[in-house]
C-alpha positions, 0 to 999 in steps of 0.5 A: 500500500502506498503511504502518503507522507504528511507535510508535518511528518518530520516536524517531531509533532504527534498526529492531532486527535482529529487525525487519529480519530479519522483513522480509527475503526468505526464503532457506532455510538450506541452499541459501542463496538465495530466490525474489527471487534468481531470474528471474521464471518460474523453476520448473524445477530440474536437480539433480545430486549433484556441484557441478562438474556443476551448474556445468558445466551452468549455465556451459558447457552452458546460456547466461548461467549465474551462481552463486546460492550456494555453501554447504556444497558445495550450490552452486546456479546459474541459467542459461537453457535454449535457449528462453531460459527460466530454470532452476536448476542445483542440487546435492543432494550424495550420498544421499537425506538431503542431497537431501531437504533441498535439494529441500524448500528448492527447493520453498519458493522456487517450484520445481515441477519437478525433474529429477535428473541422476545416475550409476548402475550397471546390473544388466541385461546389455542396459543398457550403460555409456554409455547412460542410464536414465530412471526410471518408478519406483524401489524405495525401499531407503532410510530417508529415503523412509520419512520422507516417506511409508509404505513402501507409498507408491509411489515413482513418477516424474511420468508426463508428465516421464518421457515428456518425458525419453524423448521427448528421448532418442529425438529426440537419438538417445541409447541409453536405457532406461525402467523401474524403478531401485533407490535405496539408502542406501549405495553399497557394502553396499546395492548388494552391493559387497564386493571393492571395499569396506572391508567384505567381510562383507555381511549375508545379506539383501544377498547375492544382491541384484543377481540378485534385483533383476535378476530383478524387472526392475530396471534399475540402482542409484542413491541418490536417485530413490525419495525424490525421487519420494515427495517429488514425490507428497507435496509436489505437484511433478513429479519425474523422473530420468535417470541415465548408466550408468557401471558394468556390475555383472554385470562389475565393481563399480567405475565405468568411467571411460572411459564416464563422460564420455559417459554423463553428457553424454548424461544432461545433454543429455536432461534439458536437452531435456526441461526445455525442452519442459515 
């Protein structure tokens, strides 16, 4: 490589801070790591809202996990899938705005497939707690999605990644459902919670939402998938989502903590197996 000599190269002065910054590898501000920090061939990210789940996947489920960064609660790790392929275990935080920042920066450092591993509440009687839902698409009841693409733009999961997730669930014998999720901006009002909320006064357009969406065949509520899927379509990466069902909304507003561990473990197992098959 040809080196260009600076006119001040021999004046005995160190390069300025500005010069050093211009030659340093890009490390996006929020995730705090860059492409040079990743093993060669790292193209897949497993995305969790909870930093403890991200760390659990990297250090207890997978092999050779280590921290990449711990920044603003958006902790990131790198580990090895069962096949030995490297994978990022990243944290999105709660909700689509935070998730959109993390995913944007993951794409900047070379990630080309993102699998969200989340939790959700079922709005269908046959989708029971402890099972998992794999998204084929999502209703975009969230403003962040509209910043990515118009409201009429389809929030559809990558079809090949969806098939991989469903195939993994079948192979593992995990009770699973494939279909449409509903992604909301708010956990309480947007998912028609009133008795467990500080605000019992739901807007008219939110009253009866569970019954309305159940009648449309929507399987569950969660808070990130629709924006993730629109980002996948616009940015050009594969986006998928598997959620453990931890609440049966026809029966209760609150999560079933006894079922949560099983549901999350199943969602993790499905995501890992699907990622390893890509």
